[in-house]
N, C-alpha and C positions, 0 to 999 in steps of 0.2 A: 504494500499499500504506499503510495507516494505521500511523503511528508509535506504538509502545507508550509510554505516558506514563512519564517518568522518575520514580522514587520520590524524594521530598523535592526536588521540582523547584525550589521557591523558594529553598531553602537552597543548592542547587547553582548557581543563577543568581547568587546573592549572592557567590559565590566568585570571580566574574569581573566585579566591579563597575568595574574599570578600563576595561572595554570596553562595559559595559551602561549605557544611559541609561534610568533607570526612569520619569521624567516628561518625556518629550521636548518636550511643549507648553511647558514652562518655558524651553526653549532657543530658542524663536522669536525670531528677530532677533539671537541671540547665539551662533550655532553657531561662527563664526570665533573668538570669544573662548574657546570650549571647546577648539578645536584649537590655539589659541595662535599662529596665523599668518593670512596674508591670501590663502592659496591657495584656488582654486576648490573648491566643494563639489559633489559628485555623490551622488545617492540611488538606491537600489534598493528598489522596493516589492515585497516577497515574495522574500526572498533565499534561502530554503530553508536548507541546511546551509553556505552561504556560499562555495562554490567559486568562483563567478564574481567576486563583489565582493572576496574576499580576494586573488585573483590580480591583479585591477586595482590594489589597494592596494599589493601587492608591486612591481609593474611601474611604478607612477607615485608615487613618494614625494613628488612636488611637487604632488599632488592630495589632497583630503580626501574621505572616503567615509562615508556614513550608510546603514546597512542596516536595513530594517524587516521583521519576520517575526512574525506573530501567535501562532504555536505556540511556547510555551516549550521544549517537548522538542526541537524542531528547532533553534531559535535557540541552545540550549545547545551543540549540536555546533559551530556556527560560532564561538561564543565560545571554546571550547576550542582551536580551530584558530588564532584570532587570537592568543591568549596564547602558544601554542606557537611561533608565528612572531615574536612580539615586535614586532608592527606599531604604529606611532605615529600613523597617519593614518586610523584607522577607528574607528567606534562602531556598536554595534547597539542596537536597541530592540525590545521585545516588544510590537508594536502592529500591528493591521490598519488601513491608511490608508483612511479614509472621507472625510475632508475635509483635503486637503493644507494648507490655510490655517491649520489648528489648529497646525501645526508650523513653518511657514516664513513669513517676511516676503516681500513683493513683491521679486522679483529675487535672492533669497538663494541659489538653486541654479544651477549651470552646466549640469547634465544630469541626466536621469532615465532609469533603466533598468526596463523591464517585461518580465521574462522568464518565459515559461510560466505566465501568470497563469490563474486558474480561467476557463474559457470560458463558464461559466454558459449552457449550450446552450438552455435554454427561453427563448422570446421574452419571456415575462413577467418574466424576471430580467435582461434586457438592461442595465438601469440599474446592475446590480451589477458589470458588467464594467469593469476598470480603464482601458479604452480608450473607454468611453462618453463622450459629449460633456460630461456634467456633471463628470467627472473631468478631461477635457482642458482645460476652461476654467480649472480651478483650477491645473493644471500651468503654463498659460500665464502666470498671475499670479506664480507663485513662481520661474519661470525668468528668468534675466537675459537681456538683449538678445543674440540669437544662440544662446541655449541650445537644446539638442536633446533629443528623446526617442528612445531606441532600444528597439525592440520585437522580441521573438523568441516564436515559438509553433510547435507542430507541427500545430495545428488550423486546417484550411482555412477553416471558417466564421468563426472568430474572426478570422483574418487578413483576410478580405474585410470583415468588419464594422469592424475597426480602420482599414483604409485609407480606407473611406468616411467614418468619423468624423473621421479627421485632415483629410480634404479639406473636410468640412462645417464644421470649426472654423478653417478658413483656415490650416492649417499647411502649410509648404512641404516637399514630399517631396524628400529629398536622395539617398537610396539605397533600393532595394527589390529583393527577390528571393524567389522561392518555393523556392529550393534554395541556401541560404546556403553549404553546404559543397561545392557544385558551382560556386561563384562564386569570384571573386578578391577579394571584399570582406574587408577587414581584420578585421571583426567575427567571423569564424569562428575567429579565433586563441584567443579566451577563451571557454570553454564553461561551462555549468551541469551539475549532476548529471543533471537531466532530459535535457538536450541529448545528453549522452553515451549515456544509456540509449536514447533514441529513435533515435539514429543506428545503434546496434547492432541495432535492430529493423527497420532499413531505411527509417525514416520521414524525409521531407525536412523541413528546418527552414526556416520562413518568417521573413523579417527585413525590417524597414524602419527608416530613420532619418529623422526629420522635425524641421524647425526651427520652433519656436513663434512 
């Protein structure tokens, strides 16, 4: 369902500048300076209203989080929640990630989350999928040694495509299931808004974790 654009969006986003990074490319190689500590940094590309990444930030105060979301209307909801919770280990940015190297130096991230990304179902649009090899090679560069990618989707075709791309890029499969919430994997404990919606509709959630 398309979100109705918020009136005076830019002004409302500016009200949450403590959590919003307007020019994230300027932070490349300097993210830990921004957080003011040496804790590991994790990024979610396409955070929606922030349920998933905000929960992680609350549960893991010894980790830093960066959430990317291209829609200002949607990221505004996440910013409001972050401010209400008074979190100190998370920042948001209104960006669609097309080239991860624009934002991060080699080895700057400890982990990446890809949750319910646009499946781009037409074959001619395959390169737009966030699990396409051209994206994965970029992720490999910005992830530190041992860094992982965690991926969730309800889409069978996207899941099959992603698993093949992970393999083709030489990534090590650590965990995988086509029914996350029917498994014992710990990843089911923290959910996204879409995940909750799809589960109520009886859809199974596909999940995998790979090491770059």
